[in-house]
N, C-alpha and C positions, 0 to 999 in steps of 0.2 A: 493646660492652664497652670499658671504658677503665680507666686506672689501672694499678697494679702487677700486679693479677691478670690483666688482659688481656695485659700484657707477658709475664708468666710463662707463661701457657698457650700463647702463640704461640712460645715458645722450646722447648717440649716436643716431642720427636720420637719416632716409633715406634722402639723399640729402646733408649730411655733406661732406665737401671737405677736403681732406688730404692736408697738407702743401706741396707746390710744391718744387722740388729741381731742381737746374740748373746745367748743365754740359756743359763744352766746352773741349772735349777731344783733346789732341795733339798727335803728332807723337810718343813721348816717352811713354805715357800711352798706346797707341795702340800697340806699339811694345812689351812692357812688358806684357800686357794682353794676346796677342796672343802667346807669348813665353810660358807663363804658361800653356796655353791650347794645346801647341804643334800644333798650327794652322799655317801651312806654306803656306796658300793661299796668293799669291802675291798681291791680291787687298788690303790687309791690311798693306803692308809695302813697296811696290815697285810702286811709283806713276807713272812713265812712263808706266809700264805694265798695271796698273789699267786704265789709261787714254787711251793709244794707242791700247792695245790689247783687253781689256774687255769693253772699251767704257764708263767708269765712269768719272765724272768730277774731281775726286780726290780719295784719299785713303778712302776706305769704313770702317765704324765702324763695328766691329764684332757684330753679332746678340746677342750672349750670354751676351755681356756687357750691352746691352739694358735691357735684362732680369734681370741682377744683379742690375741695377738702379731701376727697379720696386721693387725688394726685399728691397733695401735700403730705399726707400720711405715708404714702409709699416712698416719696422722695426723701423724706427725713429718715426713714428706715434704711433705705439704700445708701444714703450719703453719696460719696464719690465712687462707690464700688460698682455701680451699675446704672441701668436706665430702664424706664418703663417702655416695653415694646408694644403692648396693647392693653386696653382697658375697655370694658363694657359695663354699663350700669344703667339702672332705671329708677326713676323716682316713683315710689309706690304710694306714699302717704305724705300729704302736705305738712309743712312745718312753718312755724310762725315766729316773727320777731319777738324776742324775749325768752324763747325757749333755749335751754342748754342742750346742745347736741354733741355727740361723740362719734368720731370716726376711728376705725381700726381695721384689723384683718387677721386672717389665719392662713398659714401656708397649707395648701392642699396637695401640691405636687412639687417634687424637687428632682431635677435632672442634673446631677453634678457633672456629668460628661459634657453637657451642652452649656452648663453654667446658667440654666434657666429654672425659674421658680414661678409657680402659679399661686396666686393669693386670692382667697375670697375676701372682698373688702365690704365695708358697710358704713352707713351713718345711722345711728340710733337716736331716737328722741328720748325725752325725760322718762317716758313710760317703759323704756327698754325695747320698744318696737323698732325693727329694722325698717327705716323709711326709704333707704337707698341702698339696695344690695348691688353687688357687682363682682366681676372677676377680672383680675389683672395678670399679665405675664410680665415678669421682669427678667432681664438678662444681666448677669454680672460680667464686667469687663475682664478680658484675659489679663493675666499678670504680666 
């Protein structure tokens, strides 16, 4: 491996933090996102239904959107130096329109010979709870 990518992967260490991203989704973003997915579950767009029938305190943010935010966090950190080769995550705690959420991650393994890095990723809610934990593997391009 050579070039800027090789240099960058050799500078990454276990414990390095990814820059965090902040999100505050609103009704419009939620409606558009769910429309693209053809997700007609009313908890994402019908607040009286979400609250009175399903028992949620407000409109629920779609789980796949949280996964997309994990991808965005990784892709911004990688830039043009590499790509995501795998990601697994699970939505553990519901989140709601109007909440401020943060995504980020921590490097947990770095194989400079393979140019491969493992990152524990997360989305946290305003209370600091990890609502969407995950693990991603990224591979840096050879120089």
